[in-house]
N, C-alpha and C positions, 0 to 999 in steps of 0.2 A: 580554505580563506582567503580572500585578496590579498596579493603581495604589498599591496599599497593602502593606507586609511586616509581619507579626509577627516578634517577637524572634528564633523560631527559624529564618524561611526568612532573616530578615537574616544570622544566623551562617552559614547554609549559603551564602547569596551572598557572603560576604566569603572563608569558607573555598574556595568555588568559584575565585573571581578569582586567591587566593594560588596554588592549586593548578595552575591555567592557566598563569601566568607560570613555574612551575618546569619545566613540563611544556614549555611552549614553548622555553624557553632550552636544556631537553635536546635536544628534536628539532632545532631549528637547529642545534647542535653537530654532529648527524647528516649535515646537509647536504653538509657537506665532502666525508665518506666516501662518499654517494651519489654524487657527482659524479665523485670520484677512481676509482671503479668504473664509471663510466659506465652507471650503472643508472638515473639519473634518466628517467622517461618523458617524452612529449609532453602529458600531461594530468595532472591531478589527480584521485586518486578519494577520493570522500569515505566516510566511514564512517556506515552508517544501523545503529541498534541492535546489540546484542550480536555475534554472530559473522559476520553477512553481511559487512559491509564491514570485513575484516580489513585489517591494514596489511600490505602487500605490499613485499617489499625492494626498496629504493629508490625507493620512489614518494613523492617531493615531501615531504620531512619539514617543511620549511619552510612549505610551505602547511597543513599539517596544524597546525604549531605556531600559525600566524597565526590559525587560528580557534578555538583551543583555550579560549579565554576565553568564546567565544560559546556553546560547545558545554557547558562547565560550568555557565556562568551560568543556560542554560536547565535544566539539568538542577536544577541548585538550587532552583528557583521552580516546577518542574512535577512534583517528585517523581519524576524519572526518566523521564516522558514525553518523549523527544527524538528529533532525528535531525540528523545532520550534514550539510552539503552545501549547496544552495541550497532551503533549506525544510525542513519538518517537518511535525507531527501538528499541524495548525492548526484542527482541528475543535472542535465543542463538547467541552468539559470532560467528565472524569467528574462526576458528579452532577446531571447535566443531559441530559434524552433529546433525541437529535440529531433535525433535521429528516428527514424521508424523503429528501429532496431537498438535497443537500448545496450550499449558494452556491460559487461559484467561489473566493471568497477564503478558504473556510474547507476547502477541498478538500485532503485530505494531499498534500505533494509530497516526493518521494524522488528525489534524483538523485546519479551517480557524479561530477558536476563540483562544483567550488566555484564556478565562473563557467560558465553555462548559454550555449549558442550563442544570437545573436540573428540572424533570418533575415530579410533583405529579401524581402518577399511580391513584388515585382516582378521579383525575380532569382530566383526559387526555381522548380525543376523536379523532377518525380518522375519518374525514370528506370525504365522497363520493359525489361529484358533477360534474359541469360543463357540457359537452355535454352528458348528460347520461336522461334517461326517469324519474327516479326518483333521488333522493337524499336520502343519509344515514349518521348517525352517529353511529359510533360503539366504547364502550368503552374495556378497557383492556379484562374485563372478556367475552363479547360479541366475541371478535377477538379469543380469545383461546379457544372456544367453537366452532368454525368452524373446518371442517375438515383438518385436519394439514399433513405435510409431511417435514422429515429430509433429509438432505442431507450433504455430505461432502463437502465443498468449500473452496477453496483457493483465498483470496483476496489480490491484488497487486496495491499500488497505482500507480499513472501515472507517480509521481516524484521518483519513484524507478530507481536510476543509475545503470548501468551495473555492478554487483557485489554486489549490495546494499541488505539492509536487512529490506525494506519496503514489506515484503512478508511473511505472515502466513496463516495456514492452520486450520478448528475448523468444528465442526458438527452445523449445523444451524436447528432448527426447526421453522415452520410458516406455513402461507396460502399462497397458490397459488394466485399472483396478478389475475390472470385471475377469480379464483373464487369470488373475492371480488368484478371485475369489472361486473361479470354475475349479482350481486344482484343488481344492478344499471342500469343495460342494456344501453348497448352504442349506441349513434345516429349514423345513417349510415355515416355521415361527418367527423369523428373522423380521425385526422392525428396522433397526438401526445398523450400520456399521461404524465401530469406534476405531479411533486411530489415537496411539500413543508415541509420544516422543521421548526422546533421550534426556531431555531437560525438564520431564515432568509434565509437559504440555497435553491436553487431550482436545480430541475434537470428534464431531459425528457426522455422517449424511445419511440421509434417508436412504433406504433400499433402492427405491427407484433412482435416486440422483448418483448413488454409487455405481451402478449398473450402466450408467449413461456412457456412450462409447469415449466421448471427450474427457472423462477424468483418468488420469493417470499416476503411476508411481514414477517420478522423473529422477534420472541420475546425472541427466548432462542438461547442461546450460550455453547456448548459443556455441556448439559442437566441443566444450569444454568439461570435464567431470564438476558436479556443482560446487563453488564455491562454498568453504565451510558456514559463514555467514547468510547462505541461503540453503543450508539443512544438509550439505555431504554427509553420509555417501547417498541417500534417498531422502527424496520427499515427496508430500503428497501435491496434485496439482489439480485445482478445481475451476475450470475456466466456468464464465457467469457469477459467481461467488464472490465476494470482497475476500481479501488474501487471508483473513484469519481462519478459513477453514482448509487451507494448503498448508499442511502442517509438516514443519522442517524437522530436520533430525529424527525420521520415522523408526520404530523399532518394532511396533506392533500393529495388525490389524485385527480386530477381532468383532465380527457380527453379533448383534445382541437381541434379545427379544424384548425389549423394552425402548422406551424414549429416552436415550442417553443424554445427558447434561455436560457439555464440555467445559474446558477452562473459563472461557470469557461468557459463556451463558449464566455460570454461577455469579456472574458480577454483573448480569442486566442486561448483556447484548444477546442481539437476533440469532436464533438458529438457524435461522433463513435468509442469509445475507445478500439477498438479489442486489448485484451492481445496480444502481441508481443511474439515469441517464445525465450524463455530466459533458460541459464543454467548459473550455476556458482559453483565453488569451495567453500566447505565449508571446507575439510580437504585435506591438512594441510594449516595452516594459511600462509599468504603471508611472503616469507623469513624467516621462521620457520627453523631452522636446524632440519632436519630428518636423522635419521640413514640408513645407508646401510646395508642390501643388498636391501630389496624389500621395497618400499613406498607404504603406502595406500594412495589414493586419493578418495575423495568422494564430493557429495554435491547436489545441486536439479536441478530440471527441469522443466520448465510450459510452456505451450501452450496456456492456457484457455481451452475451449471445444473442441479443437481440439484434445488433449492429445499428448502424447509424445511416439514416436515411437522406436528412439534410441538417446545415447549420446556418443559422442567421444571425445577423450583427445589427445592433442598433444604435445609432450615432446621438440619440437624445434619450437616454436611461429609460428605453423600452416602450416609448411610444409608437416607434414605426421599427419596421424591422427588413432588412435588405438580404437576401441571399447570398452565400457565400460558394465557393468552389469546395468540394469535398473530393479528396483523394480517396481511391480504392484502398481499403485495407489489406493487410498483409493475409489476415484469415477471418473467418466469421467471429473471432475470439479477440480481436485487439482493435486498439483505438484506430481513429481516422484522423488525419491530417486534414486541415481547413486553411483556405487563404482567401483573402479579398483584396481589392483596391479600392479605395476611398478617396475621395477629393472634397475636403471640407469648402464649405461657402465662402470662409475668411479664417484668419488667424484666430487664436483662443482656445480655450480648453473645452472638451466636450466628454460627456459623461456616456462611456460605452458599454453596452451589455452584449452578451453573447447567448445564445441557446441552441439546442440541438433536437431534432425528431429522430425517435430511433426507428427500428425496420419494421414497428407494428404501426407506425404512425402516430404514436403518441408524443406529443411536444413535452419537453422539458419543463416542470413545473418552476413557477416563480417563487413558491413559497420557501421561505427561509426557515431551515431548521440545522440543530447541530448534527455533529457526528453520531450522539448516542439516542436509540440504541443500534440503528441500522444503516447508518451512513447520512452525510449533508445532504442538503437539498438546496437550490437556490440559484439565480444566473449570477456566474462572474462578472463583475464589474471593474472598470479600470478608467482613469482620466487621460485621454489623450490631449495632450499638448501640441498645437499646430501651430508652428513657427514661420514665418516667412523665410523663404531660402537666402542665402547670402546674396547680394546685389541686388534684390529684388526692391 
């Protein structure tokens, strides 16, 4: 949080605390009903951004109420850029260009848990079984002794709204999933490969995707062991798909002979969540006064494994488009930074938009859709306030 508050944020802060207390009391009262109906589950589901983390019937109302104060407080001081659960959007705020490589402590965090599992690396094993000729259990030393690969990969949450901050990039090290599956030899009837986590989370990939060279079980992030909130000691990493497929705290890999339905698919989310082409402004911040004559614009664009071919900005809310400069990405699986210099014809407010073209030549859609069930779409828009330079 910012170290100082202006009057308006302070009012928002006080209002948030009041709302959270009222909300907490109401939700706590519902806990009795949840238990009477025997609906309380074994874990608490956190809510991240708009519709993805919907409150489900009977899901630990008391836990939600307990974190309501933190939720509303974060909203109050970050103008709506928040998430609930263990972590949130902790990267460089709007108004500042992010580094190409996100430090671990700033990498966004999304979790279904209010309290994430803590795994003892000495006791951890990764079980490989299911529709396989043999079974195997690998400890962390076994995993790290296998041939490794490193890759720069951007992860984005499927709950990331247009212009949102739930996107970050890291250098990952791990073992190809296909190499692990080779150890146990797949049966010919395999349809999906399922994944189970220490916190009860589950996901799957089609066999073709699971055997792709870029999919790995990662154990390092930016040259360090995975932080706990990023899945220590090992996690799945699936470039090109939204982050819900990249299972953290991995404990089991099991090929199956049917179409496996994972945790979020049971709740209406896509089973093949391909990254949508996105672009966003990071500089200047929305409605931030910006000195004439020349204004620097910049941000990031991302299209998963398709890459970014071009970025354009519009100074008139999408009526005309001007090319921006696109920086070469760190890898085929990362975001690209873009920049442009623009001279407004005069002082005033301008409705700006940005769009990207992916590596296949497809232009980012202007159609606005919510994050459910497979990611948000639409052009990111900001207002640029061009003001005369001092002394002009």
